[in-house]
C-alpha positions in Angstrom: 34.3 -26.1 -38.1 31.4 -27.3 -35.6 29.7 -24.8 -33.9 28.0 -24.7 -30.6 24.4 -23.6 -29.6 23.5 -23.5 -26.1 20.2 -23.2 -24.7 20.1 -21.5 -21.1 16.7 -23.1 -20.1 17.2 -26.6 -18.7 15.7 -29.1 -20.6 14.6 -32.8 -20.8 16.4 -35.2 -23.2 13.5 -35.6 -25.5 13.3 -32.0 -25.8 16.5 -31.8 -26.4 16.5 -34.8 -29.0 13.6 -32.7 -31.2 16.4 -29.9 -31.0 19.2 -31.8 -32.3 17.1 -32.9 -35.1 16.4 -29.8 -36.5 19.7 -28.4 -36.2 21.6 -26.6 -38.8 24.4 -28.4 -40.2 27.6 -27.9 -38.5 26.3 -27.1 -35.1 26.1 -28.9 -32.0 23.5 -28.3 -29.3 24.0 -28.5 -25.6 21.9 -27.0 -22.6 21.5 -26.1 -19.1 20.7 -28.6 -16.6 19.8 -26.3 -13.7 19.2 -22.8 -12.8 21.2 -19.9 -12.0 24.0 -17.5 -13.2 26.9 -19.4 -12.2 25.6 -22.2 -14.2 24.8 -19.9 -17.2 28.4 -18.4 -16.9 30.1 -21.9 -17.5 27.8 -23.0 -20.2 27.8 -19.8 -22.2 31.6 -19.4 -21.9 32.5 -21.1 -25.2 29.2 -21.1 -26.8 28.6 -19.3 -30.3 24.9 -18.9 -30.0 22.7 -18.8 -27.2 18.9 -19.6 -27.1 16.6 -18.3 -23.7 13.0 -19.1 -23.5 12.1 -18.1 -19.8 15.0 -17.7 -18.3 16.7 -14.5 -17.6 20.0 -13.5 -19.0 22.0 -10.9 -17.1 24.9 -8.9 -17.9 27.2 -11.2 -15.7 26.4 -14.0 -18.0 26.7 -12.2 -21.5 30.3 -10.9 -20.3 31.3 -14.2 -19.5 30.7 -15.4 -23.1 34.2 -15.6 -25.2 32.8 -15.5 -28.4 28.8 -15.6 -28.4 28.0 -14.0 -31.7 23.9 -14.0 -31.0 21.4 -13.8 -28.3 18.0 -15.5 -29.3 15.0 -15.6 -27.7 12.6 -18.3 -28.1 9.8 -16.7 -28.2 9.2 -12.7 -28.6 9.4 -10.4 -25.0 13.2 -9.5 -24.7 12.1 -8.0 -21.1 14.5 -10.6 -19.3 17.4 -9.7 -21.3 20.1 -7.1 -20.4 20.3 -5.4 -23.9 23.0 -2.8 -23.3 25.2 -5.6 -21.7 24.7 -7.3 -25.2 25.3 -4.1 -27.0 28.3 -3.6 -24.5 29.7 -7.2 -25.6 28.8 -6.5 -29.1 26.5 -9.5 -29.1 23.6 -9.8 -31.5 20.0 -10.3 -30.0 16.8 -11.8 -32.0 13.6 -13.4 -31.4 11.2 -15.3 -33.2 8.3 -12.6 -33.8 4.8 -14.0 -34.8 5.7 -17.4 -34.1 3.8 -18.1 -30.9 0.6 -16.0 -32.0 -1.8 -18.7 -32.6 -1.1 -21.1 -29.5 -1.0 -17.6 -27.3 -4.0 -16.5 -28.6 -5.7 -19.8 -27.9 -4.8 -20.2 -24.6 -6.3 -16.6 -23.8 -9.4 -17.8 -25.0 -9.1 -21.0 -22.9 -8.1 -18.7 -19.6 -11.3 -16.4 -20.3 -14.0 -19.2 -20.7 -11.8 -21.0 -18.0 -12.5 -17.7 -15.7 -15.9 -16.5 -16.7 -17.8 -20.3 -16.2 -15.2 -21.1 -13.2 -13.8 -23.8 -14.7 -10.5 -24.5 -13.1 -12.6 -23.7 -9.4 -14.8 -27.0 -10.4 -12.2 -29.1 -11.7 -10.0 -28.5 -8.6 -13.2 -29.2 -6.1 -13.8 -32.3 -7.8 -10.3 -33.6 -7.7 -10.5 -33.5 -3.6 -14.0 -35.1 -4.2 -16.2 -32.0 -3.8 -19.1 -31.6 -6.1 -19.5 -27.9 -6.5 -22.1 -27.1 -8.9 -24.6 -25.2 -7.3 -22.1 -24.0 -4.6 -19.7 -21.7 -7.0 -17.5 -18.9 -5.4 -19.0 -16.5 -8.0 -21.4 -16.4 -10.7 -20.5 -17.9 -13.9 -20.8 -15.8 -17.3 -21.2 -16.7 -21.2 -18.1 -15.5 -23.3 -20.8 -14.7 -26.4 -21.6 -11.3 -26.8 -19.4 -9.6 -23.9 -17.2 -6.7 -24.9 -13.2 -7.7 -24.8 -11.2 -5.0 -24.3 -7.3 -6.0 -25.8 -4.4 -4.2 -24.6 -1.8 -4.7 -26.5 -2.5 -5.0 -30.6 0.3 -7.3 -31.9 0.2 -10.3 -33.9 -1.3 -12.1 -30.6 -3.9 -9.3 -29.9 -4.9 -9.6 -33.7 -5.1 -13.3 -33.5 -7.2 -13.4 -30.4 -9.5 -10.7 -31.9 -10.1 -13.3 -35.0 -10.8 -16.0 -32.6 -13.5 -13.7 -31.3 -15.5 -13.5 -34.1 -17.9 -16.4 -33.9 -18.5 -15.4 -30.0 -20.0 -12.2 -31.4 -17.8 -9.7 -29.0 -17.5 -6.3 -29.8 -13.9 -5.6 -29.5 -12.0 -2.7 -28.2 -7.9 -2.6 -28.2 -5.5 0.0 -27.2 -1.8 0.4 -28.6 0.7 3.3 -28.9 0.3 3.5 -32.6 -3.6 2.5 -33.8 -4.6 0.2 -36.6 -5.0 1.2 -40.1 -8.8 1.7 -40.7 -8.8 -0.8 -43.2 -7.5 -3.4 -40.6 -9.8 -2.2 -38.0 -12.6 -2.9 -40.4 -11.5 -6.3 -41.4 -10.7 -7.7 -37.5 -14.0 -5.7 -36.5 -12.1 -3.9 -33.4 -12.5 -0.2 -32.4 -9.3 1.5 -30.7 -10.3 3.1 -27.2 -8.0 5.0 -25.0 -6.8 3.0 -22.0 -9.4 4.5 -19.5 -12.5 3.9 -22.0 -11.3 0.6 -22.5 -10.9 -0.6 -18.9 -14.5 1.2 -18.1 -16.5 -0.8 -21.0 -14.9 -4.3 -21.0 -16.2 -6.9 -19.7 -12.8 -8.9 -20.4 -9.4 -7.1 -20.2 -7.1 -9.0 -21.9 -3.4 -8.0 -21.8 -0.9 -8.5 -24.6 1.7 -5.9 -24.4 5.3 -6.0 -24.2 7.2 -5.0 -20.9 8.6 -1.7 -21.2 8.7 1.2 -19.2 5.8 2.7 -20.3 3.6 -0.6 -19.2 5.3 -1.9 -15.9 3.0 -1.6 -13.6 0.0 -0.3 -16.2 -2.7 -2.4 -14.4 -2.1 -0.8 -10.9 -5.0 -0.1 -7.8 -6.2 3.0 -10.0 -6.7 1.2 -12.8 -8.6 -2.0 -11.5 -11.0 0.3 -9.5 -12.1 1.7 -13.1 -12.9 -1.8 -14.4 -16.6 -3.1 -14.0 -16.8 -4.8 -10.8 -18.3 -8.1 -13.3 -15.2 -7.8 -15.3 -12.4 -10.0 -15.3 -8.6 -9.5 -16.2 -6.1 -11.6 -18.2 -2.4 -11.5 -18.1 -0.4 -13.6 -20.6 1.5 -10.9 -21.6 4.3 -9.9 -18.9 3.8 -10.3 -15.0 5.2 -7.0 -14.2 2.6 -5.2 -16.3 0.4 -6.0 -13.7 0.5 -5.0 -10.0 -0.2 -8.0 -8.0 -0.6 -6.9 -4.7 -3.2 -4.2 -6.3 -4.5 -7.7 -8.2 -4.5 -9.3 -4.8 -6.8 -6.2 -3.3 -9.1 -6.4 -6.4 -9.7 -9.8 -6.0 -10.5 -9.8 -2.4 -13.0 -7.0 -2.2 -14.3 -8.2 -5.3 -13.4 -5.0 -7.1 -13.1 -6.9 -10.1 -15.1 -10.2 -10.8 -11.9 -12.3 -11.1 -8.7 -13.1 -13.0 -6.6 -15.3 -14.9 -2.4 -15.1 -14.9 -0.1 -17.1 -17.0 2.8 -15.0 -16.2 4.3 -13.4 -12.8 6.2 -10.8 -11.8 8.3 -13.3 -10.0 8.8 -16.6 -12.0 8.7 -19.6 -10.9 6.0 -18.1 -8.9 6.9 -18.9 -4.9 4.3 -21.8 -3.4 3.7 -19.1 -0.9 2.6 -16.3 -3.1 -0.5 -14.6 -1.7 -2.0 -15.1 -5.6 -2.3 -19.1 -4.7 -5.5 -18.7 -2.3 -8.2 -17.0 -4.6 -10.8 -19.1 -5.7 -11.5 -16.1 -8.4 -8.2 -16.5 -9.9 -7.0 -18.8 -12.3 -3.3 -19.3 -12.6 -1.2 -21.3 -15.0 2.6 -21.8 -15.1 3.7 -19.6 -18.1 2.3 -22.5 -20.5 0.8 -19.8 -23.4 3.1 -20.4 -26.1 4.0 -24.0 -25.6 2.0 -26.1 -27.9 3.8 -29.4 -29.4 2.6 -28.8 -33.1 4.0 -25.3 -32.9 7.4 -26.4 -32.0 9.4 -27.0 -35.3 7.6 -23.9 -37.0 9.1 -21.9 -34.3 12.7 -23.8 -33.9 12.8 -23.5 -37.9 13.0 -20.0 -37.6 15.1 -19.5 -34.8 17.7 -22.0 -36.1 17.5 -20.3 -39.2 18.3 -16.8 -37.9 21.4 -18.8 -36.4 22.0 -19.7 -39.6 22.2 -16.4 -41.2 24.6 -15.0 -38.7 26.8 -18.2 -39.0 27.1 -17.3 -42.8 27.6 -13.4 -41.9 24.1 -12.5 -43.0 22.0 -10.0 -41.0 19.2 -11.7 -39.1 15.6 -10.5 -40.7 14.5 -7.0 -39.6 11.1 -8.8 -38.1 13.5 -10.3 -35.6 16.4 -8.4 -35.5 16.5 -6.7 -31.5 20.0 -5.4 -31.2 
């Protein structure tokens, strides 16, 4: 019997075709054409499995599903899923743990360098016909030798630490449960309480999940403890940073600069105050997107769906509900 997988994110036909080429046997794939709960309720109604990358999945949408067995995150963060509703409806939830660690870590290094060296500003100005080499909005700094603080130290944070090896950066990290001493030694990192990490780091890079404990973690008080020469990078979740407080810190030069790939509201509204700052690099949630990581991630996701279809459990590392 044919079963249906629905992707709740709008897809172009090229991406849909690539997904269909990797489908498990006996399955077909459909996808959203637009955004909004009304459309999602319609397309999830008769689906056996659902996938979401960046689209929020509410209880209203899940309750419209008549036979859904599994909701799968295309990525790792499930903060935009109504997990209580999934439990209520008996719908399993899974994710692709570790699948995007390398692309997100590489993107993080790119954002750090872009922010420290005014790359985005120079690019935008030159595209407008302005040669700003000697008139930058703030000083440029090298990454080499700078102290980097990693808030969150899962697969992505650890990969960032490995990639920083060649830059000679002292690395501090913070997480709920510190790593084993042997792993710290291998990665060349040291655990630090968050206040110490914020105060000592030249670069603060966020890699933690969005939870009740991390929501609003980087607020005005936290920003005021950072070095005035420090930069903040957020590739975690928008809700970890209090955006009005960040805008204040950038405008007052309480911190040197920042880079944001994620935001409290996505897509970022075109009238967002964040878009006016020369000392802020913004990207539209691109960190996990890499064409040469596509097949690896999709195969992991489809393998989990195929297991559920066979009546088997999702591997513990990927199981959420």
